[in-house]
N, CA, C and O atoms as CSV, one atom per row, in Angstrom:
chain,resi,resn,atom,element,x,y,z
A,1,MET,N,N,-7.568,23.320,-18.234
A,1,MET,CA,C,-6.069,22.925,-18.581
A,1,MET,C,C,-6.623,22.870,-19.941
A,1,MET,O,O,-7.817,22.612,-20.093
A,2,PRO,N,N,-5.704,23.135,-21.127
A,2,PRO,CA,C,-5.537,23.405,-22.537
A,2,PRO,C,C,-5.424,21.936,-22.763
A,2,PRO,O,O,-4.594,21.223,-22.198
A,3,VAL,N,N,-6.237,21.566,-23.553
A,3,VAL,CA,C,-6.408,19.790,-23.954
A,3,VAL,C,C,-4.787,19.443,-24.617
A,3,VAL,O,O,-4.135,18.441,-24.323
A,4,ALA,N,N,-4.438,20.302,-25.367
A,4,ALA,CA,C,-2.884,19.882,-25.623
A,4,ALA,C,C,-1.956,19.595,-24.277
A,4,ALA,O,O,-0.940,18.916,-24.421
A,5,GLU,N,N,-2.235,20.008,-23.239
A,5,GLU,CA,C,-1.358,19.755,-21.746
A,5,GLU,C,C,-1.881,18.625,-21.289
A,5,GLU,O,O,-1.163,17.962,-20.541
A,6,PHE,N,N,-3.026,18.199,-21.558
A,6,PHE,CA,C,-3.678,16.741,-20.709
A,6,PHE,C,C,-2.960,15.868,-20.793
A,6,PHE,O,O,-2.598,15.256,-19.789
A,7,GLY,N,N,-2.661,15.643,-21.680
A,7,GLY,CA,C,-1.457,14.081,-21.686
A,7,GLY,C,C,-0.590,14.151,-21.337
A,7,GLY,O,O,-0.025,13.064,-21.215
A,8,ARG,N,N,0.219,15.399,-20.901
A,8,ARG,CA,C,1.541,15.646,-20.118
A,8,ARG,C,C,1.097,15.422,-18.904
A,8,ARG,O,O,1.609,14.552,-18.201
A,9,PHE,N,N,-0.001,16.241,-18.460
A,9,PHE,CA,C,-0.284,16.251,-16.911
A,9,PHE,C,C,-0.605,14.465,-16.902
A,9,PHE,O,O,-0.007,13.787,-16.066
A,10,ALA,N,N,-1.248,14.020,-17.553
A,10,ALA,CA,C,-2.092,12.564,-17.365
A,10,ALA,C,C,-0.641,11.454,-17.177
A,10,ALA,O,O,-0.577,10.518,-16.380
A,11,ALA,N,N,0.373,11.861,-18.095
A,11,ALA,CA,C,1.588,10.867,-17.955
A,11,ALA,C,C,2.240,10.841,-16.979
A,11,ALA,O,O,3.002,9.898,-16.769
A,12,ALA,N,N,2.110,11.878,-16.120
A,12,ALA,CA,C,3.154,12.263,-15.141
A,12,ALA,C,C,2.667,11.837,-13.589
A,12,ALA,O,O,3.367,11.829,-12.577
A,13,ILE,N,N,1.285,11.495,-13.717
A,13,ILE,CA,C,0.336,10.938,-12.509
A,13,ILE,C,C,0.880,9.493,-12.076
A,13,ILE,O,O,0.557,8.467,-12.674
A,14,PRO,N,N,1.736,9.526,-10.975
A,14,PRO,CA,C,2.611,8.075,-10.619
A,14,PRO,C,C,1.524,7.354,-10.190
A,14,PRO,O,O,0.524,7.863,-9.683
A,15,ALA,N,N,1.712,6.066,-10.398
A,15,ALA,CA,C,1.007,4.786,-9.828
A,15,ALA,C,C,1.130,4.771,-8.376
A,15,ALA,O,O,2.139,5.230,-7.841
A,16,PRO,N,N,0.248,4.315,-7.759
A,16,PRO,CA,C,-1.234,3.693,-7.901
A,16,PRO,C,C,-2.121,4.690,-8.281
A,16,PRO,O,O,-3.260,4.223,-8.293
A,17,LEU,N,N,-2.094,5.837,-8.590
A,17,LEU,CA,C,-2.771,6.823,-8.854
A,17,LEU,C,C,-3.424,7.020,-10.274
A,17,LEU,O,O,-2.925,6.395,-11.209
A,18,GLY,N,N,-4.341,7.718,-10.470
A,18,GLY,CA,C,-5.245,7.590,-12.004
A,18,GLY,C,C,-6.359,8.532,-11.844
A,18,GLY,O,O,-6.843,9.000,-10.813
A,19,LEU,N,N,-6.601,8.675,-12.820
A,19,LEU,CA,C,-7.722,9.708,-13.146
A,19,LEU,C,C,-9.001,8.887,-13.594
A,19,LEU,O,O,-8.947,7.866,-14.280
A,20,ALA,N,N,-10.197,9.494,-13.094
A,20,ALA,CA,C,-11.628,8.678,-13.495
A,20,ALA,C,C,-12.861,9.188,-13.252
A,20,ALA,O,O,-12.792,9.980,-12.312
A,21,LYS,N,N,-13.748,9.103,-13.602
A,21,LYS,CA,C,-14.972,9.646,-12.830
A,21,LYS,C,C,-15.370,9.046,-11.694
A,21,LYS,O,O,-15.141,7.853,-11.493
A,22,ILE,N,N,-16.013,9.820,-10.828
A,22,ILE,CA,C,-16.270,9.652,-9.447
A,22,ILE,C,C,-17.489,9.895,-9.273
A,22,ILE,O,O,-18.089,10.823,-9.816
A,23,ARG,N,N,-18.027,8.992,-8.410
A,23,ARG,CA,C,-19.651,9.654,-8.321
A,23,ARG,C,C,-19.463,10.329,-7.083
A,23,ARG,O,O,-18.624,9.818,-6.342
A,24,LEU,N,N,-20.179,11.598,-6.583
A,24,LEU,CA,C,-20.177,12.427,-5.493
A,24,LEU,C,C,-21.270,12.235,-4.511
A,24,LEU,O,O,-22.223,11.630,-5.003
A,25,GLU,N,N,-21.396,12.524,-3.434
A,25,GLU,CA,C,-22.322,12.419,-2.302
A,25,GLU,C,C,-23.641,12.390,-2.987
A,25,GLU,O,O,-24.399,11.421,-2.949
A,26,ASP,N,N,-23.871,13.489,-3.606
A,26,ASP,CA,C,-25.266,14.197,-4.479
A,26,ASP,C,C,-25.666,13.099,-5.780
A,26,ASP,O,O,-26.711,13.330,-6.389
A,27,GLY,N,N,-24.803,11.885,-6.198
A,27,GLY,CA,C,-25.154,11.252,-7.354
A,27,GLY,C,C,-24.407,11.620,-8.221
A,27,GLY,O,O,-23.988,10.731,-8.963
A,28,SER,N,N,-23.907,13.153,-8.497
A,28,SER,CA,C,-23.428,13.767,-9.663
A,28,SER,C,C,-22.148,12.943,-9.981
A,28,SER,O,O,-21.969,11.965,-9.255
A,29,PHE,N,N,-21.149,13.207,-11.041
A,29,PHE,CA,C,-20.066,12.701,-11.541
A,29,PHE,C,C,-19.255,13.813,-11.457
A,29,PHE,O,O,-19.753,14.938,-11.421
A,30,ALA,N,N,-17.935,13.611,-11.418
A,30,ALA,CA,C,-17.020,14.679,-11.643
A,30,ALA,C,C,-15.679,14.055,-11.904
A,30,ALA,O,O,-15.347,13.025,-11.317
A,31,SER,N,N,-14.959,14.615,-12.712
A,31,SER,CA,C,-13.259,13.988,-13.173
A,31,SER,C,C,-12.479,13.743,-11.631
A,31,SER,O,O,-12.681,14.670,-10.847
A,32,GLY,N,N,-11.787,12.833,-11.209
A,32,GLY,CA,C,-11.055,12.914,-10.188
A,32,GLY,C,C,-9.917,11.937,-10.061
A,32,GLY,O,O,-9.838,11.152,-11.006
A,33,PHE,N,N,-8.937,11.792,-9.026
A,33,PHE,CA,C,-8.160,10.925,-8.730
A,33,PHE,C,C,-8.518,9.641,-7.845
A,33,PHE,O,O,-8.948,9.769,-6.699
A,34,ILE,N,N,-8.340,8.557,-8.371
A,34,ILE,CA,C,-8.421,7.323,-7.619
A,34,ILE,C,C,-7.087,6.506,-7.390
A,34,ILE,O,O,-6.026,6.864,-7.902
A,35,ALA,N,N,-7.201,5.420,-6.613
A,35,ALA,CA,C,-5.695,5.023,-5.999
A,35,ALA,C,C,-6.244,3.371,-6.268
A,35,ALA,O,O,-7.348,2.900,-5.995
A,36,GLU,N,N,-5.148,2.749,-6.850
A,36,GLU,CA,C,-5.542,1.248,-7.081
A,36,GLU,C,C,-5.552,0.849,-5.262
A,36,GLU,O,O,-5.041,1.558,-4.395
A,37,ALA,N,N,-6.200,-0.324,-5.057
A,37,ALA,CA,C,-6.340,-0.982,-3.679
A,37,ALA,C,C,-5.119,-1.076,-3.222
A,37,ALA,O,O,-4.978,-1.038,-2.000
A,38,VAL,N,N,-4.094,-1.202,-3.971
A,38,VAL,CA,C,-2.396,-1.366,-3.489
A,38,VAL,C,C,-2.319,-0.279,-2.812
A,38,VAL,O,O,-1.931,-0.425,-1.652
A,39,GLY,N,N,-2.543,0.692,-3.128
A,39,GLY,CA,C,-2.134,2.135,-2.611
A,39,GLY,C,C,-2.902,2.409,-1.306
A,39,GLY,O,O,-2.463,3.266,-0.539
A,40,VAL,N,N,-3.719,1.914,-1.091
A,40,VAL,CA,C,-4.703,2.404,0.007
A,40,VAL,C,C,-5.095,1.234,1.093
A,40,VAL,O,O,-6.015,1.279,1.909
A,41,LYS,N,N,-4.057,0.073,0.864
A,41,LYS,CA,C,-3.856,-0.877,1.752
A,41,LYS,C,C,-3.831,-0.685,3.208
A,41,LYS,O,O,-4.523,-1.284,4.032
A,42,ASP,N,N,-2.981,0.191,3.417
A,42,ASP,CA,C,-2.417,0.372,5.083
A,42,ASP,C,C,-3.141,1.911,5.244
A,42,ASP,O,O,-2.896,2.441,6.328
A,43,ALA,N,N,-3.963,2.665,4.352
A,43,ALA,CA,C,-4.391,3.879,4.551
A,43,ALA,C,C,-5.714,4.074,5.777
A,43,ALA,O,O,-6.511,3.193,6.103
A,44,VAL,N,N,-5.668,5.133,6.176
A,44,VAL,CA,C,-6.470,5.797,7.204
A,44,VAL,C,C,-8.048,6.040,6.395
A,44,VAL,O,O,-7.873,6.548,5.287
A,45,ASP,N,N,-8.978,5.878,6.601
A,45,ASP,CA,C,-10.377,6.819,5.827
A,45,ASP,C,C,-10.515,7.721,6.188
A,45,ASP,O,O,-11.136,7.612,7.245
A,46,ILE,N,N,-10.258,8.949,5.910
A,46,ILE,CA,C,-10.573,10.468,6.409
A,46,ILE,C,C,-11.720,10.790,5.763
A,46,ILE,O,O,-11.918,11.997,5.624
A,47,SER,N,N,-12.954,9.654,5.105
A,47,SER,CA,C,-14.236,10.550,4.497
A,47,SER,C,C,-14.515,11.216,5.488
A,47,SER,O,O,-14.363,12.375,5.104
A,48,ARG,N,N,-14.869,11.240,6.661
A,48,ARG,CA,C,-15.840,11.685,7.788
A,48,ARG,C,C,-15.300,12.976,8.249
A,48,ARG,O,O,-15.776,13.602,9.197
A,49,TYR,N,N,-13.909,13.491,7.279
A,49,TYR,CA,C,-13.592,14.766,7.886
A,49,TYR,C,C,-13.791,15.291,6.642
A,49,TYR,O,O,-12.988,16.224,6.629
A,50,LYS,N,N,-14.403,15.285,5.490
A,50,LYS,CA,C,-14.843,15.687,4.598
A,50,LYS,C,C,-13.660,16.482,3.639
A,50,LYS,O,O,-13.937,17.108,2.617
A,51,GLY,N,N,-12.501,16.341,4.110
A,51,GLY,CA,C,-11.386,16.626,3.199
A,51,GLY,C,C,-10.116,16.738,4.130
A,51,GLY,O,O,-10.140,16.762,5.360
A,52,TRP,N,N,-8.900,16.809,3.242
A,52,TRP,CA,C,-7.667,16.537,3.907
A,52,TRP,C,C,-7.442,17.630,4.731
A,52,TRP,O,O,-6.625,17.282,5.583
A,53,ARG,N,N,-7.787,18.831,4.891
A,53,ARG,CA,C,-7.451,19.619,5.443
A,53,ARG,C,C,-8.235,19.765,7.241
A,53,ARG,O,O,-7.721,20.114,8.304
A,54,ALA,N,N,-9.274,19.437,6.990
A,54,ALA,CA,C,-10.061,19.264,8.051
A,54,ALA,C,C,-9.316,17.767,9.163
A,54,ALA,O,O,-9.409,17.715,10.390
A,55,TYR,N,N,-8.784,16.961,8.473
A,55,TYR,CA,C,-8.120,15.620,9.272
A,55,TYR,C,C,-6.918,16.157,9.465
A,55,TYR,O,O,-6.435,15.790,10.536
A,56,VAL,N,N,-6.191,16.934,8.806
A,56,VAL,CA,C,-4.762,17.791,9.389
A,56,VAL,C,C,-5.078,18.258,10.369
A,56,VAL,O,O,-4.536,17.840,11.392
A,57,GLU,N,N,-6.070,19.301,10.458
A,57,GLU,CA,C,-6.339,19.719,11.631
A,57,GLU,C,C,-6.847,19.426,12.742
A,57,GLU,O,O,-6.703,20.141,13.734
A,58,ASP,N,N,-7.725,17.986,12.729
A,58,ASP,CA,C,-7.780,16.966,13.728
A,58,ASP,C,C,-6.918,16.802,14.523
A,58,ASP,O,O,-6.855,17.110,15.713
A,59,ARG,N,N,-5.882,16.058,13.539
A,59,ARG,CA,C,-4.482,15.541,14.188
A,59,ARG,C,C,-3.687,16.406,14.931
A,59,ARG,O,O,-2.906,15.965,15.775
A,60,LYS,N,N,-3.829,17.796,14.664
A,60,LYS,CA,C,-2.705,18.716,15.609
A,60,LYS,C,C,-3.533,18.933,17.098
A,60,LYS,O,O,-2.964,19.548,18.000
A,61,ASP,N,N,-4.998,18.352,17.304
A,61,ASP,CA,C,-5.491,18.287,18.550
A,61,ASP,C,C,-4.993,17.160,19.271
A,61,ASP,O,O,-4.978,17.126,20.501
A,62,TYR,N,N,-4.452,15.936,18.295
A,62,TYR,CA,C,-4.061,14.810,19.285
A,62,TYR,C,C,-2.150,14.971,19.178
A,62,TYR,O,O,-1.491,14.010,19.574
A,63,GLY,N,N,-1.681,15.774,18.827
A,63,GLY,CA,C,-0.355,15.871,18.757
A,63,GLY,C,C,0.291,15.108,17.488
A,63,GLY,O,O,1.485,14.811,17.517
A,64,GLN,N,N,-0.418,14.834,16.513
A,64,GLN,CA,C,0.428,14.037,15.750
A,64,GLN,C,C,0.332,14.330,14.148
A,64,GLN,O,O,1.030,13.692,13.361
């Protein structure tokens, strides 16, 4: 993304989301999205699926 466009992109991210450096499983860091605690209060932890697509695919097996 061009640096000149980053401000517009960041300003359009709705609360409770934000951008931050996140630590990956291998210990390295990358830029990524984070959410304030209030945004995930009732959320399901899908970490074991290693991604949204795998979670959605698994839910299909349960008719959800």
